C-alpha atoms as an extended CHARMM CRD file, in Angstrom:
* protein
*
       158  EXT
         1         1  MET       CA             12.4540000000        5.6850000000      -21.0360000000  PROA      1               0.0000000000
         2         2  ALA       CA             11.2580000000        2.2310000000      -22.0150000000  PROA      2               0.0000000000
         3         3  ARG       CA             12.4510000000       -0.4790000000      -19.6560000000  PROA      3               0.0000000000
         4         4  LYS       CA             12.5780000000       -4.2210000000      -20.0950000000  PROA      4               0.0000000000
         5         5  VAL       CA             10.8200000000       -5.6350000000      -17.0390000000  PROA      5               0.0000000000
         6         6  PHE       CA             10.6120000000       -9.1920000000      -15.7530000000  PROA      6               0.0000000000
         7         7  PHE       CA              7.3230000000       -9.9110000000      -13.9650000000  PROA      7               0.0000000000
         8         8  SER       CA              7.4490000000      -12.4910000000      -11.1840000000  PROA      8               0.0000000000
         9         9  PHE       CA              4.2350000000      -13.9230000000       -9.7060000000  PROA      9               0.0000000000
        10        10  HSD       CA              2.1780000000      -16.9760000000       -8.7230000000  PROA      10              0.0000000000
        11        11  TYR       CA              0.5780000000      -17.9850000000      -12.0090000000  PROA      11              0.0000000000
        12        12  ASP       CA             -2.2090000000      -20.3310000000      -10.9440000000  PROA      12              0.0000000000
        13        13  ARG       CA             -3.6440000000      -18.1740000000       -8.1910000000  PROA      13              0.0000000000
        14        14  ASP       CA             -3.1580000000      -14.6720000000       -9.5970000000  PROA      14              0.0000000000
        15        15  ILE       CA             -3.1050000000      -14.7760000000      -13.3950000000  PROA      15              0.0000000000
        16        16  ARG       CA             -6.3410000000      -12.7890000000      -13.8970000000  PROA      16              0.0000000000
        17        17  ARG       CA             -5.0830000000      -10.0660000000      -11.5400000000  PROA      17              0.0000000000
        18        18  ILE       CA             -1.7300000000      -10.0940000000      -13.3360000000  PROA      18              0.0000000000
        19        19  GLN       CA             -3.4410000000       -9.6650000000      -16.7100000000  PROA      19              0.0000000000
        20        20  GLN       CA             -5.0990000000       -6.4680000000      -15.4670000000  PROA      20              0.0000000000
        21        21  VAL       CA             -1.7840000000       -5.0630000000      -14.2450000000  PROA      21              0.0000000000
        22        22  ARG       CA             -0.0390000000       -6.0270000000      -17.4720000000  PROA      22              0.0000000000
        23        23  ASN       CA             -2.7550000000       -4.5750000000      -19.6670000000  PROA      23              0.0000000000
        24        24  SER       CA             -2.5420000000       -1.2210000000      -17.9050000000  PROA      24              0.0000000000
        25        25  TRP       CA              1.2390000000       -1.2460000000      -18.4050000000  PROA      25              0.0000000000
        26        26  VAL       CA              0.8640000000       -1.8470000000      -22.1420000000  PROA      26              0.0000000000
        27        27  ILE       CA             -1.6940000000        0.9230000000      -22.4710000000  PROA      27              0.0000000000
        28        28  ARG       CA              0.1810000000        3.4610000000      -20.3560000000  PROA      28              0.0000000000
        29        29  GLU       CA              3.5710000000        2.9820000000      -21.9720000000  PROA      29              0.0000000000
        30        30  ARG       CA              2.2560000000        3.3500000000      -25.5500000000  PROA      30              0.0000000000
        31        31  GLY       CA              4.6690000000        0.8430000000      -27.0280000000  PROA      31              0.0000000000
        32        32  ALA       CA              5.8050000000       -2.7080000000      -27.1280000000  PROA      32              0.0000000000
        33        33  ALA       CA              4.7200000000       -4.7730000000      -24.1710000000  PROA      33              0.0000000000
        34        34  PRO       CA              7.4730000000       -5.6950000000      -21.7510000000  PROA      34              0.0000000000
        35        35  PRO       CA              8.3540000000       -9.3860000000      -21.5290000000  PROA      35              0.0000000000
        36        36  PHE       CA              5.6100000000      -11.2050000000      -19.7210000000  PROA      36              0.0000000000
        37        37  PHE       CA              5.5330000000      -14.6380000000      -18.1580000000  PROA      37              0.0000000000
        38        38  ASP       CA              3.6770000000      -17.0750000000      -20.3450000000  PROA      38              0.0000000000
        39        39  LYS       CA              2.6130000000      -20.3580000000      -18.7730000000  PROA      39              0.0000000000
        40        40  ALA       CA              2.9960000000      -22.2550000000      -22.0520000000  PROA      40              0.0000000000
        41        41  GLU       CA              6.6480000000      -21.1860000000      -22.2210000000  PROA      41              0.0000000000
        42        42  PHE       CA              7.1140000000      -22.0920000000      -18.5570000000  PROA      42              0.0000000000
        43        43  GLU       CA              5.5640000000      -25.5370000000      -19.0590000000  PROA      43              0.0000000000
        44        44  GLU       CA              7.7650000000      -26.0930000000      -22.1120000000  PROA      44              0.0000000000
        45        45  ALA       CA             10.8480000000      -24.9700000000      -20.1530000000  PROA      45              0.0000000000
        46        46  LYS       CA             10.2700000000      -27.7680000000      -17.6260000000  PROA      46              0.0000000000
        47        47  LYS       CA             10.9110000000      -30.3080000000      -20.4020000000  PROA      47              0.0000000000
        48        48  ARG       CA             14.1890000000      -28.8530000000      -21.7050000000  PROA      48              0.0000000000
        49        49  HSD       CA             17.6920000000      -29.5460000000      -20.4430000000  PROA      49              0.0000000000
        50        50  GLY       CA             18.3910000000      -27.0970000000      -17.6300000000  PROA      50              0.0000000000
        51        51  GLY       CA             14.6810000000      -26.5200000000      -17.4140000000  PROA      51              0.0000000000
        52        52  ILE       CA             13.1260000000      -23.7280000000      -15.4450000000  PROA      52              0.0000000000
        53        53  LYS       CA             16.3330000000      -22.2340000000      -14.0290000000  PROA      53              0.0000000000
        54        54  ASN       CA             17.7970000000      -21.7430000000      -17.5050000000  PROA      54              0.0000000000
        55        55  TRP       CA             14.5060000000      -20.2940000000      -18.7550000000  PROA      55              0.0000000000
        56        56  ILE       CA             14.3610000000      -17.7960000000      -15.8850000000  PROA      56              0.0000000000
        57        57  ASP       CA             18.0250000000      -16.8540000000      -16.3220000000  PROA      57              0.0000000000
        58        58  ASP       CA             17.4350000000      -16.2710000000      -20.0360000000  PROA      58              0.0000000000
        59        59  GLN       CA             14.3320000000      -14.1580000000      -19.3670000000  PROA      59              0.0000000000
        60        60  LEU       CA             16.2410000000      -11.9710000000      -16.8930000000  PROA      60              0.0000000000
        61        61  ASN       CA             18.9280000000      -11.1590000000      -19.4800000000  PROA      61              0.0000000000
        62        62  GLY       CA             18.6690000000       -7.5530000000      -20.5690000000  PROA      62              0.0000000000
        63        63  CYS       CA             16.0470000000       -6.6360000000      -17.9730000000  PROA      63              0.0000000000
        64        64  SER       CA             16.4760000000       -3.4990000000      -15.8850000000  PROA      64              0.0000000000
        65        65  VAL       CA             13.8830000000       -4.3210000000      -13.2340000000  PROA      65              0.0000000000
        66        66  THR       CA             12.0580000000       -7.2880000000      -11.7360000000  PROA      66              0.0000000000
        67        67  ALA       CA              8.5400000000       -6.5110000000      -10.5470000000  PROA      67              0.0000000000
        68        68  VAL       CA              7.1630000000       -9.1450000000       -8.1870000000  PROA      68              0.0000000000
        69        69  LEU       CA              3.3730000000       -8.9340000000       -8.2060000000  PROA      69              0.0000000000
        70        70  PHE       CA              2.2490000000      -10.6240000000       -5.0240000000  PROA      70              0.0000000000
        71        71  GLY       CA             -0.9280000000      -11.9820000000       -3.5690000000  PROA      71              0.0000000000
        72        72  ALA       CA             -1.8030000000      -14.3860000000       -0.7890000000  PROA      72              0.0000000000
        73        73  GLU       CA              0.6300000000      -17.2110000000       -1.6210000000  PROA      73              0.0000000000
        74        74  THR       CA              3.3240000000      -15.6700000000       -3.8090000000  PROA      74              0.0000000000
        75        75  TYR       CA              5.9260000000      -15.4950000000       -1.0330000000  PROA      75              0.0000000000
        76        76  SER       CA              6.1030000000      -19.3030000000       -0.7720000000  PROA      76              0.0000000000
        77        77  ARG       CA              6.6640000000      -20.0470000000       -4.4660000000  PROA      77              0.0000000000
        78        78  GLU       CA             10.0660000000      -21.6050000000       -5.1200000000  PROA      78              0.0000000000
        79        79  TRP       CA             10.5280000000      -19.9790000000       -8.5170000000  PROA      79              0.0000000000
        80        80  VAL       CA              9.4800000000      -16.5330000000       -7.3050000000  PROA      80              0.0000000000
        81        81  GLN       CA             12.1700000000      -16.7640000000       -4.6260000000  PROA      81              0.0000000000
        82        82  TYR       CA             14.7000000000      -17.9100000000       -7.2260000000  PROA      82              0.0000000000
        83        83  GLU       CA             13.7750000000      -15.0190000000       -9.5520000000  PROA      83              0.0000000000
        84        84  LEU       CA             14.1910000000      -12.4760000000       -6.7580000000  PROA      84              0.0000000000
        85        85  LYS       CA             17.5030000000      -13.9760000000       -5.6300000000  PROA      85              0.0000000000
        86        86  LYS       CA             18.8970000000      -13.9340000000       -9.1810000000  PROA      86              0.0000000000
        87        87  SER       CA             17.6180000000      -10.3990000000       -9.8220000000  PROA      87              0.0000000000
        88        88  HSD       CA             19.3100000000       -9.1750000000       -6.6400000000  PROA      88              0.0000000000
        89        89  GLU       CA             22.5520000000      -10.9730000000       -7.5320000000  PROA      89              0.0000000000
        90        90  ARG       CA             22.4810000000       -9.2740000000      -10.9550000000  PROA      90              0.0000000000
        91        91  ARG       CA             21.9970000000       -5.9090000000       -9.2320000000  PROA      91              0.0000000000
        92        92  MET       CA             18.7410000000       -5.2680000000      -11.0590000000  PROA      92              0.0000000000
        93        93  GLY       CA             16.1260000000       -2.8970000000       -9.7600000000  PROA      93              0.0000000000
        94        94  ILE       CA             13.3760000000       -4.7350000000       -7.8920000000  PROA      94              0.0000000000
        95        95  ILE       CA              9.9310000000       -3.6200000000       -6.8150000000  PROA      95              0.0000000000
        96        96  ALA       CA              7.2020000000       -5.5210000000       -5.0100000000  PROA      96              0.0000000000
        97        97  ILE       CA              3.5850000000       -4.7060000000       -5.8340000000  PROA      97              0.0000000000
        98        98  ASP       CA              0.7550000000       -6.0080000000       -3.6430000000  PROA      98              0.0000000000
        99        99  ILE       CA             -2.1070000000       -7.0490000000       -5.9320000000  PROA      99              0.0000000000
       100       100  HSD       CA             -4.4800000000       -8.7420000000       -3.4910000000  PROA      100             0.0000000000
       101       101  ASN       CA             -7.0470000000       -5.9340000000       -3.8550000000  PROA      101             0.0000000000
       102       102  VAL       CA             -7.0700000000       -6.1050000000       -7.6610000000  PROA      102             0.0000000000
       103       103  ARG       CA            -10.4380000000       -7.6530000000       -8.4340000000  PROA      103             0.0000000000
       104       104  ASP       CA            -10.2970000000      -11.0110000000      -10.1750000000  PROA      104             0.0000000000
       105       105  PRO       CA            -13.2690000000      -10.9870000000      -12.5910000000  PROA      105             0.0000000000
       106       106  LEU       CA            -14.3960000000      -14.3670000000      -11.2630000000  PROA      106             0.0000000000
       107       107  LEU       CA            -13.3470000000      -14.2850000000       -7.6030000000  PROA      107             0.0000000000
       108       108  GLY       CA            -13.0700000000      -10.6280000000       -6.5660000000  PROA      108             0.0000000000
       109       109  ALA       CA            -10.3410000000       -9.4180000000       -4.2150000000  PROA      109             0.0000000000
       110       110  ASP       CA             -8.1290000000      -11.9280000000       -2.4200000000  PROA      110             0.0000000000
       111       111  ALA       CA             -6.6590000000      -12.2400000000        1.0630000000  PROA      111             0.0000000000
       112       112  PRO       CA             -3.4450000000      -10.2770000000        1.5950000000  PROA      112             0.0000000000
       113       113  GLY       CA             -0.1790000000      -12.1960000000        1.6270000000  PROA      113             0.0000000000
       114       114  PRO       CA              3.3130000000      -11.6540000000        3.0050000000  PROA      114             0.0000000000
       115       115  ASN       CA              5.7790000000       -9.6390000000        0.9520000000  PROA      115             0.0000000000
       116       116  PRO       CA              8.0540000000      -12.0950000000       -0.9420000000  PROA      116             0.0000000000
       117       117  LEU       CA             10.9950000000       -9.7050000000       -0.4580000000  PROA      117             0.0000000000
       118       118  ALA       CA             10.9180000000      -10.5910000000        3.2520000000  PROA      118             0.0000000000
       119       119  TYR       CA             11.6170000000      -14.2450000000        2.3980000000  PROA      119             0.0000000000
       120       120  VAL       CA             14.7290000000      -13.7160000000        0.2820000000  PROA      120             0.0000000000
       121       121  ARG       CA             17.8780000000      -12.5370000000        2.0070000000  PROA      121             0.0000000000
       122       122  ASP       CA             21.2450000000      -11.0240000000        1.2530000000  PROA      122             0.0000000000
       123       123  GLY       CA             23.1500000000      -12.6910000000        4.0660000000  PROA      123             0.0000000000
       124       124  PHE       CA             20.9660000000      -11.9950000000        7.0960000000  PROA      124             0.0000000000
       125       125  THR       CA             19.2240000000       -8.9740000000        5.5940000000  PROA      125             0.0000000000
       126       126  PRO       CA             15.8160000000       -9.4070000000        3.9200000000  PROA      126             0.0000000000
       127       127  LEU       CA             15.3920000000       -7.7970000000        0.5200000000  PROA      127             0.0000000000
       128       128  THR       CA             12.6650000000       -5.5760000000        2.0010000000  PROA      128             0.0000000000
       129       129  ASN       CA             15.5660000000       -3.4810000000        3.3490000000  PROA      129             0.0000000000
       130       130  PHE       CA             16.8260000000       -2.7680000000       -0.1780000000  PROA      130             0.0000000000
       131       131  TYR       CA             13.7360000000       -2.4090000000       -2.3640000000  PROA      131             0.0000000000
       132       132  ARG       CA             10.4120000000       -0.5920000000       -2.3080000000  PROA      132             0.0000000000
       133       133  THR       CA              6.9530000000       -2.0810000000       -1.9950000000  PROA      133             0.0000000000
       134       134  TYR       CA              3.7460000000       -0.5960000000       -3.3900000000  PROA      134             0.0000000000
       135       135  ASP       CA              0.0680000000       -1.4680000000       -3.2770000000  PROA      135             0.0000000000
       136       136  TRP       CA             -1.5190000000       -1.5320000000       -6.7380000000  PROA      136             0.0000000000
       137       137  VAL       CA             -4.8850000000       -0.1680000000       -5.5520000000  PROA      137             0.0000000000
       138       138  ARG       CA             -3.9060000000        2.1500000000       -2.6830000000  PROA      138             0.0000000000
       139       139  ASP       CA             -0.8760000000        3.6300000000       -4.4960000000  PROA      139             0.0000000000
       140       140  ASP       CA             -2.6610000000        3.9840000000       -7.8710000000  PROA      140             0.0000000000
       141       141  GLY       CA             -0.5170000000        1.5200000000       -9.7740000000  PROA      141             0.0000000000
       142       142  TYR       CA             -2.5200000000        2.1360000000      -12.9380000000  PROA      142             0.0000000000
       143       143  ASN       CA             -1.0490000000        5.6300000000      -13.1690000000  PROA      143             0.0000000000
       144       144  ASN       CA              2.2360000000        5.0890000000      -11.3210000000  PROA      144             0.0000000000
       145       145  ILE       CA              3.8060000000        1.7770000000      -12.3750000000  PROA      145             0.0000000000
       146       146  GLY       CA              5.9920000000        3.4300000000      -15.0120000000  PROA      146             0.0000000000
       147       147  GLY       CA              7.4260000000        5.8000000000      -12.4110000000  PROA      147             0.0000000000
       148       148  TRP       CA              7.9970000000        2.9880000000       -9.9080000000  PROA      148             0.0000000000
       149       149  ILE       CA              9.9250000000        1.0090000000      -12.5010000000  PROA      149             0.0000000000
       150       150  GLU       CA             11.9830000000        4.0300000000      -13.5300000000  PROA      150             0.0000000000
       151       151  ILE       CA             12.9100000000        4.7970000000       -9.9020000000  PROA      151             0.0000000000
       152       152  ALA       CA             13.9340000000        1.1700000000       -9.3090000000  PROA      152             0.0000000000
       153       153  ALA       CA             16.0670000000        1.1340000000      -12.4650000000  PROA      153             0.0000000000
       154       154  GLN       CA             17.7860000000        4.3980000000      -11.5690000000  PROA      154             0.0000000000
       155       155  ARG       CA             18.4680000000        3.2580000000       -8.0010000000  PROA      155             0.0000000000
       156       156  ALA       CA             20.1230000000        0.1380000000       -9.4700000000  PROA      156             0.0000000000
       157       157  GLY       CA             22.1920000000        2.2610000000      -11.8630000000  PROA      157             0.0000000000
       158       158  ARG       CA             20.4960000000        0.8810000000      -14.9730000000  PROA      158             0.0000000000
């Protein structure tokens, strides 16, 4: 089943890794690409009334799953934390995918980073207790991302 997915990530540091993940998703699913963060839209959202929060909230509408693609610094990004918090509040499926070993065409692999789900809490409980984490390289994300998203959506009742 096709799912509308919101991708959360650190744009400046990881965009070339993200592009590789996204391109495999488009190819594997044989259909329309899921919504994908576009920096131009994000930059434009900063200028509008309500700004980034309203843009994120609008992008989350109709999504079944949020996939946070994380590298070395993703956990500390304010908007990534906001996206995860809002996704959890909306009872969406959430998955975390470690992308530090995806080779950036210019820089190669990156240093590993903390899981962003550990930095967002439901009360005192980190989101790592509720949602699954995968490694893009080790867990063969190229062939498995569709299944991961489907499992997350089903677990969320979507």
